[in-house]
C-alpha positions in Angstrom: 0.0 0.0 0.0 1.4 3.4 -0.9 2.3 6.0 1.7 1.5 9.0 -0.6 -0.8 9.2 -3.6 -0.9 12.1 -6.0 -4.5 12.5 -7.3 -4.5 14.4 -10.6 -7.9 16.1 -11.1 -10.4 17.4 -8.5 -13.6 16.5 -10.3 -15.9 14.0 -8.7 -13.8 11.0 -9.6 -10.7 12.6 -8.1 -12.4 13.7 -5.0 -13.9 10.3 -4.4 -10.4 8.7 -4.9 -8.8 11.1 -2.5 -11.6 10.7 0.2 -11.3 6.8 0.0 -7.6 6.9 0.3 -7.5 9.3 3.2 -10.1 7.3 5.1 -7.7 4.3 4.8 -4.8 6.3 6.2 -3.0 7.2 3.0 -1.5 10.7 2.6 -3.0 12.5 -0.3 -1.9 15.4 -2.6 -4.7 16.6 -4.8 -3.8 18.6 -7.9 -6.4 20.5 -10.0 -5.6 22.3 -13.3 -8.6 24.7 -12.7 -9.3 27.4 -10.2 -12.1 25.4 -8.7 -12.7 21.8 -7.7 -15.7 19.8 -8.9 -15.1 19.5 -12.6 -18.5 19.1 -14.3 -20.2 18.6 -11.0 -20.0 21.9 -9.2 -21.9 25.1 -8.5 -21.0 28.7 -9.7 -22.5 32.1 -9.3 -24.1 33.5 -12.5 -24.3 37.3 -12.8 -27.1 37.2 -15.4 -29.6 35.6 -13.0 -27.8 36.9 -9.9 -28.0 33.3 -8.5 -25.9 30.3 -7.8 -26.4 27.7 -10.5 -25.1 24.1 -11.0 -23.0 23.0 -13.9 -25.7 20.5 -14.8 -29.0 19.2 -13.6 -27.8 16.0 -12.2 -30.2 13.3 -10.9 -29.2 10.6 -8.3 -31.2 7.6 -7.4 -31.5 6.0 -4.1 -30.1 2.9 -5.9 -26.7 4.6 -6.3 -24.9 3.0 -3.3 -21.4 4.4 -4.0 -22.8 8.0 -4.3 -24.7 7.5 -0.9 -21.6 6.1 0.7 -19.6 9.1 -0.6 -21.9 11.8 0.7 -22.1 10.0 4.0 -18.3 9.8 4.2 -17.9 13.5 3.7 -20.8 14.4 6.1 -23.2 15.6 3.4 -25.9 13.0 3.4 -28.5 15.6 4.3 -27.7 17.5 1.2 -29.5 15.0 -1.0 -33.2 15.2 -0.9 -36.2 13.9 -2.9 -39.8 12.8 -2.6 -40.9 10.5 0.2 -42.2 7.9 -2.2 -40.3 6.3 -5.1 -41.6 7.4 -8.5 -41.5 9.9 -11.2 -43.7 12.6 -12.7 -44.3 12.7 -16.5 -45.9 15.0 -19.0 -46.5 14.5 -22.7 -46.2 18.1 -24.1 -47.9 17.2 -27.4 -50.9 15.5 -25.9 -51.0 17.8 -22.8 -51.3 14.8 -20.5 -49.7 14.2 -17.2 -49.1 11.0 -15.1 -47.0 9.7 -12.4 -45.4 6.2 -12.1 -45.3 5.1 -8.5 -43.0 2.2 -7.7 -43.8 -0.3 -4.9 -41.1 -0.5 -2.2 -41.0 -4.2 -2.4 -38.5 -6.1 -4.5 -41.6 -7.6 -6.2 -42.8 -5.0 -8.7 -46.4 -5.0 -7.4 -46.8 -1.5 -9.0 -47.0 -3.2 -12.5 -50.3 -4.8 -11.5 -51.7 -1.5 -10.2 -53.4 0.5 -13.0 -53.1 3.7 -10.9 -49.4 3.2 -10.3 -48.1 2.0 -13.8 -47.9 4.0 -17.0 -51.4 4.8 -18.2 -52.5 2.9 -21.2 -50.1 -0.1 -20.5 -51.0 -3.6 -19.5 -49.1 -5.9 -17.2 -48.0 -8.0 -20.2 -46.3 -4.9 -21.8 -43.7 -5.0 -19.0 -42.4 -8.4 -20.2 -40.7 -6.5 -22.9 -38.0 -5.4 -20.4 -36.9 -8.9 -19.6 -34.5 -9.2 -22.6 -32.7 -6.1 -21.4 -31.9 -7.7 -18.1 -29.9 -10.3 -19.9 -28.4 -8.1 -22.6 -25.2 -9.2 -24.4 -22.1 -7.1 -24.9 -21.8 -5.3 -28.2 -25.5 -5.0 -28.9 -27.7 -1.9 -28.9 -30.9 -1.6 -27.0 -32.9 -1.8 -30.2 -31.2 -5.1 -31.0 -32.2 -6.4 -27.5 -35.8 -5.3 -26.8 -38.8 -3.8 -28.4 -38.4 0.0 -28.7 -41.9 1.2 -29.5 -45.3 1.5 -27.9 -46.7 3.3 -24.9 -44.4 1.8 -22.3 -41.3 2.7 -24.4 -42.4 6.3 -25.1 -43.7 7.1 -21.7 -41.3 5.4 -19.3 -38.4 3.5 -20.7 -37.1 6.0 -23.2 -37.2 9.0 -20.9 -35.4 7.2 -18.1 -32.8 5.6 -20.4 -32.2 9.0 -22.1 -31.5 10.7 -18.8 -28.9 8.0 -17.8 -27.2 7.3 -21.1 -27.4 10.7 -22.8 -27.7 9.2 -26.2 -30.7 8.1 -28.2 -31.6 5.0 -26.3 -32.3 2.8 -29.4 -28.6 3.2 -30.4 -27.3 2.9 -26.9 -25.3 0.0 -25.4 -27.7 -2.6 -24.2 -25.1 -3.8 -21.7 -25.1 -0.3 -20.0 -28.9 0.0 -20.1 -29.0 -3.4 -18.6 -26.7 -2.4 -15.8 -28.9 0.7 -15.0 -32.0 -1.4 -14.9 -30.5 -4.2 -12.8 -29.0 -1.9 -10.2 -32.2 0.1 -10.0 -34.3 -3.1 -9.5 -31.9 -4.9 -7.1 -33.1 -3.1 -4.0 -36.7 -2.9 -4.9 -38.8 0.2 -5.8 -37.3 2.3 -3.0 -34.0 2.4 -5.1 -35.9 4.3 -7.8 -36.5 7.3 -5.5 -35.0 10.4 -7.2 -32.6 12.6 -5.2 -31.2 16.1 -6.0 -28.8 18.3 -4.2 -31.0 20.7 -2.3 -28.3 23.4 -1.9 -26.4 22.8 -5.1 -23.8 20.3 -6.3 -20.9 22.0 -4.6 -22.6 21.8 -1.2 -23.5 18.2 -1.6 -20.4 16.7 -3.4 -17.4 19.2 -3.4 -17.1 21.6 -0.5 -17.5 19.0 2.3 -15.0 16.7 0.6 -12.4 19.6 0.4 -12.9 20.4 4.1 -12.6 16.8 5.0 -9.4 16.4 3.0 -7.9 19.6 4.2 -8.7 18.7 7.8 -7.0 15.3 7.3 -3.8 16.9 6.2 -4.2 16.6 2.4 -2.2 18.9 0.2 -4.7 20.6 -2.1 -3.2 22.5 -5.1 -5.6 24.4 -7.5 -4.4 25.9 -10.8 -1.8 23.2 -10.9 -2.0 21.5 -14.3 0.0 18.4 -15.0 2.1 18.8 -18.2 3.8 15.4 -18.4 4.5 12.1 -16.7 7.9 10.4 -16.6 7.9 6.6 -16.8 10.4 3.9 -16.0 9.2 1.2 -18.3 11.7 -1.4 -17.1 10.4 -1.0 -13.5 6.9 -0.5 -14.7 6.5 2.7 -12.6 5.7 6.3 -12.8 8.9 8.1 -11.5 8.0 11.9 -11.8 5.3 14.3 -12.5 6.0 17.6 -14.3 3.8 20.5 -13.2 4.2 24.2 -14.1 5.7 24.7 -10.8 8.4 22.1 -11.4 9.0 18.4 -11.3 7.9 16.1 -8.5 10.0 13.0 -8.1 8.1 9.9 -6.8 9.5 7.6 -4.2 9.0 3.8 -4.2 6.1 4.2 -1.8 4.2 6.9 -3.8 1.5 6.4 -6.5 -0.6 8.4 -8.9 -4.3 8.4 -9.8 -5.1 10.2 -13.0 -8.6 11.5 -12.8 -8.7 13.8 -15.7 -10.9 14.0 -18.9 -10.1 11.3 -21.5 -8.4 13.6 -23.9 -6.1 14.8 -21.2 -5.4 11.3 -20.1 -4.6 10.2 -23.7 -2.0 12.9 -24.0 -0.3 11.9 -20.7 -0.4 8.1 -20.9 1.3 6.3 -23.9 -1.0 4.2 -26.1 -4.0 4.7 -23.9 -7.3 3.9 -25.6 -10.1 6.3 -24.7 -13.6 7.0 -25.9 -13.7 9.1 -29.1 -17.3 10.1 -29.5 -19.1 12.3 -27.1 -22.6 13.7 -26.7 -23.8 17.0 -25.6 -26.1 18.4 -22.8 -27.8 21.7 -22.7 -29.2 23.2 -19.4 -31.5 26.2 -19.5 -32.1 28.1 -16.3 -34.9 30.6 -15.8 -35.5 33.1 -13.1 -39.0 31.9 -12.2 -40.8 30.5 -9.2 -42.3 27.1 -9.6 -46.0 27.0 -8.7 -46.9 25.2 -5.5 -47.2 21.5 -5.9 -45.2 21.2 -9.0 -43.7 17.7 -9.1 -40.1 17.7 -10.0 -37.9 16.3 -11.3 -40.4 15.8 -14.2 -39.7 13.9 -17.5 -40.9 15.7 -20.5 -42.1 13.8 -23.5 -42.4 15.1 -27.1 -40.8 18.5 -26.4 -37.5 20.3 -26.8 -36.5 19.7 -23.2 -36.3 16.3 -21.7 -36.4 16.9 -17.9 -37.6 19.7 -15.7 -36.2 20.7 -12.2 -37.2 23.3 -9.8 -35.4 25.2 -7.1 -35.8 28.3 -5.0 -36.6 31.1 -7.4 -35.5 29.0 -10.4 -36.8 26.5 -12.9 -34.3 24.6 -15.0 -34.6 22.2 -17.9 -32.3 19.7 -19.5 -31.8 18.6 -23.1 -30.0 15.4 -23.4 -28.0 14.3 -26.5 -28.7 17.9 -27.7 -26.9 17.4 -31.1 -27.9 20.0 -33.7 -29.9 21.9 -31.3 -26.7 23.3 -29.9 -26.3 25.1 -33.3 -29.3 27.3 -32.7 -29.1 30.8 -31.4 -29.3 30.8 -27.5 -32.4 33.0 -27.5 -34.2 30.4 -29.9 -33.3 27.7 -27.5 -34.4 29.6 -24.4 -37.8 30.4 -26.0 -38.4 26.8 -27.1 -37.5 25.4 -23.8 -39.5 28.0 -21.9 -42.6 27.0 -23.9 -42.1 23.5 -22.7 -41.4 24.5 -19.1 -44.4 27.0 -19.0 -46.7 24.2 -20.3 -45.4 21.7 -17.9 -45.6 24.1 -15.0 -48.8 25.8 -15.9 -47.2 29.2 -16.2 -47.6 31.9 -18.9 -45.6 31.4 -22.0 -45.0 35.2 -22.3 -43.1 37.2 -21.2 -39.9 35.1 -21.4 -38.3 35.4 -18.0 -34.5 36.0 -17.5 -32.6 33.0 -18.6 -29.1 31.5 -18.9 -27.9 28.7 -20.9 -25.1 26.2 -19.9 -24.0 23.8 -22.6 -21.3 21.1 -22.8 -20.6 19.7 -26.3 -18.6 16.9 -24.7 -20.7 16.3 -21.6 -20.4 12.5 -21.6 -18.8 9.7 -23.8 -21.4 8.3 -26.2 -22.9 5.3 -24.5 -23.0 3.1 -27.6 -21.4 -0.3 -28.0 -18.3 0.8 -29.9 -17.4 3.5 -27.3 -18.2 1.1 -24.4 -15.4 -1.1 -25.7 -12.9 1.7 -25.8 -13.2 2.5 -22.1 -10.0 1.5 -20.3 -9.8 -0.3 -17.0 -8.6 1.5 -13.9 -5.3 -0.4 -13.6 -2.6 0.4 -16.1 0.6 -1.4 -17.1 2.5 0.8 -14.6 2.1 -0.6 -11.1 1.8 2.8 -9.4 -0.6 4.5 -11.9 -4.4 4.1 -11.8 -7.1 5.8 -13.9 -10.4 7.2 -12.7 -13.2 9.0 -14.4 -16.7 8.2 -15.5 -15.2 7.5 -19.0 -13.3 4.5 -17.6 -14.7 0.9 -17.5 -17.1 1.3 -14.5 -19.9 -0.8 -16.0 -22.2 2.3 -15.9 -22.8 5.2 -18.2 -21.2 8.6 -17.5 -23.1 9.5 -14.3 -22.3 10.7 -10.8 -22.5 7.2 -9.6 -20.1 6.1 -12.4 -17.6 8.8 -11.5 -17.6 8.0 -7.7 -17.4 4.3 -8.5 -14.3 4.8 -10.7 -12.7 6.7 -7.9 -13.3 4.0 -5.5 -12.0 1.3 -7.9 -8.8 3.3 -8.4 -8.2 3.7 -4.7 -9.0 0.2 -3.9 -6.6 -1.0 -6.7 -3.7 0.9 -5.1 -4.7 -0.2 -1.5 -4.5 -3.8 -2.6 -1.0 -3.4 -3.8 1.6 -5.0 -1.5 
């Protein structure tokens, strides 16, 4: 087990790695190229709306055991909140119809037999279409594995898969979709209870972790980009790290976890294969109060926006796998999305409230079979170098749970070294 580990990257994967290592008695040095920790999972102050916004509208499920373990470890379990009952609200914007799916808490899906709890217009037999997905084979798409049409697909399966995979679900890796479904079902309906960060992503995932690490003696270095890694191939070890501030030599009892985006990792690690195709996400935030009783998060069907979230003085919407929509003028996107939001929240379509758009053209790797095969393992051929990130081979798509799981895998891989 190493005495000191240099964690490169203070996004969620890097923070999860550092927390895991420190709790096991390992000294940690955390290096972040940017001025803020959190990566794509953080909060920031937006002057346009005069409000603190999140870098994305992230959704956690009660099934995400690694995420819940992480927030408990950093003392932030109370920062995640959600409805008391497991289920989701939906609205078909074209049909102007609303419904909720209410999952039974038991491992046995009794909700499927309850016409008031399941998707309106579906029969018990329709849900048998999900069985092939539970046993999906690697290399196949969802469309090659199960039926991808009908009321159940349109009003439940597609919206949930789109949120987790961030790619058109028909084209998505059936293996990843299967992992999502199996993990969600393993603990019964309670595991499908949605959770959001009540005071923002930084308050739930980032700031408490930094305080814990600092209190435990970790060295935290922001604005410290890693320029190169020196390798000793004969010894199969990393021997030095080159930062702007100078070279750091690694002793025999020191190791490295590289928790950076895939393109940065590929530039630092020789012959590293990483995902090459990425999909985008657009979040639109509006300075508007949600009406009392609005159920969120809410999945939106047949609109521009896919999901709606509400917070204090703000309503936000997310477009997954945004594609060509990102080429539209920002005001056009804002108006289209506000029309969806206003209809879903029973608010006036005009006037358009103050808005802000946050887009990420490379938000996640494309969760399709070919890209899934390009995801590297946490362990590398150098004994003291591990990889972490939601783009590594976690068995899950690029989610908060996947990022945190990757950090835990990297840390445990080093802890198991003699």
